[in-house]
C-alpha positions as CSV (number, residue, x, y, z in Angstrom):
1,K,10.1,-50.9,53.7
2,Y,12.7,-49.4,51.9
3,Q,15.5,-51.4,51.5
4,L,19.4,-50.5,50.4
5,K,22.0,-53.0,48.9
6,N,24.0,-51.5,52.1
7,P,21.6,-51.7,54.8
8,F,23.9,-49.3,57.0
9,S,23.8,-46.8,54.4
10,Y,21.1,-44.5,56.2
11,N,22.5,-40.9,55.2
12,A,21.8,-42.9,51.3
13,L,18.0,-43.6,52.7
14,M,17.1,-40.1,53.7
15,N,19.1,-38.6,50.3
16,L,16.2,-41.2,48.6
17,L,13.4,-39.9,51.0
18,I,14.3,-36.6,50.3
19,F,14.4,-36.7,46.6
20,G,11.0,-38.5,46.5
21,Y,9.5,-35.8,48.5
22,F,10.5,-32.8,45.8
23,A,9.4,-35.5,43.2
24,A,6.2,-35.5,44.8
25,F,6.0,-31.6,45.3
26,F,6.8,-30.4,41.8
27,T,4.5,-33.2,39.9
28,A,1.3,-32.1,42.0
29,V,2.3,-28.4,42.1
30,S,2.8,-28.8,38.1
31,F,-1.2,-29.2,37.6
32,L,-1.7,-26.2,40.1
33,P,-1.4,-23.6,37.1
34,Q,-3.8,-25.0,34.7
35,A,-6.1,-25.5,37.2
36,I,-6.1,-22.0,38.4
37,K,-6.2,-20.3,35.1
38,T,-9.2,-22.8,34.6
39,V,-11.2,-21.9,37.3
40,K,-10.7,-18.0,36.7
41,T,-11.4,-18.0,33.1
42,R,-13.9,-20.7,32.6
43,Q,-12.6,-21.5,29.3
44,T,-12.1,-25.3,28.9
45,A,-12.7,-25.7,24.8
46,G,-8.7,-26.6,24.3
47,L,-8.5,-28.7,26.9
48,S,-8.5,-32.4,26.0
49,L,-11.6,-34.5,28.0
50,L,-9.8,-37.6,27.5
51,T,-6.3,-36.1,28.8
52,Y,-7.4,-34.9,31.9
53,L,-9.8,-38.0,32.7
54,F,-6.8,-40.1,32.1
55,L,-4.4,-38.3,34.3
56,F,-7.6,-38.2,37.0
57,L,-7.7,-41.9,36.8
58,G,-3.6,-42.5,36.8
59,S,-3.2,-41.1,39.7
60,L,-6.3,-42.1,41.6
61,S,-4.6,-45.1,41.2
62,W,-1.4,-44.6,42.1
63,F,-2.5,-42.8,45.5
64,I,-4.6,-45.8,46.1
65,Y,-1.3,-47.7,45.5
66,G,1.2,-45.6,47.7
67,F,-1.9,-45.9,50.1
68,Y,-1.9,-49.8,50.5
69,L,2.0,-49.2,50.4
70,T,2.1,-46.8,53.4
71,D,4.1,-44.8,50.5
72,Y,3.5,-40.8,51.9
73,P,5.5,-39.3,48.7
74,L,3.3,-41.2,46.4
75,M,0.3,-40.8,48.4
76,I,0.8,-36.9,48.7
77,T,1.4,-36.4,45.0
78,N,-0.9,-38.2,43.9
79,S,-3.6,-36.6,45.8
80,L,-3.0,-33.6,45.2
81,T,-2.6,-34.3,41.6
82,T,-5.8,-36.0,41.7
83,I,-7.6,-33.1,43.0
84,F,-6.0,-30.7,40.6
85,T,-6.9,-32.6,37.7
86,G,-10.4,-33.6,39.0
87,I,-11.4,-29.9,39.4
88,I,-10.2,-29.1,35.6
89,L,-12.4,-32.4,34.9
90,Y,-15.5,-31.4,36.3
91,L,-15.0,-27.5,34.6
92,I,-14.6,-29.2,31.2
93,F,-17.8,-31.3,32.0
94,S,-19.7,-27.8,33.2
95,E,-18.4,-26.3,30.1
96,R,-19.5,-29.0,27.8
97,N,-23.1,-29.3,29.1
98,S,-24.1,-26.1,29.7
99,K,-22.9,-25.8,25.5
100,Y,-25.9,-28.5,25.2
101,N,-28.6,-27.0,27.5
């Protein structure tokens, strides 16, 4: 699946995969503080609906792409990011819907 210029460079490949898992972890976890804060406070007035909508759709698309490539770092990152941004989106829609009812 992954090919490097030097096919005998197993260590380089492993380092690249480890780097991918670190990137996946930090990217996915970056949305967690906002999701926790939004769930606790239920305050969404300062959050951009379009930003979170695009983030949700983008991370969902990246997850599907990673699924077809069987790229685990890509799938892990974007499944978590999709969940966290989905929670925030749900709260944004719920809060804005309750204002109009």
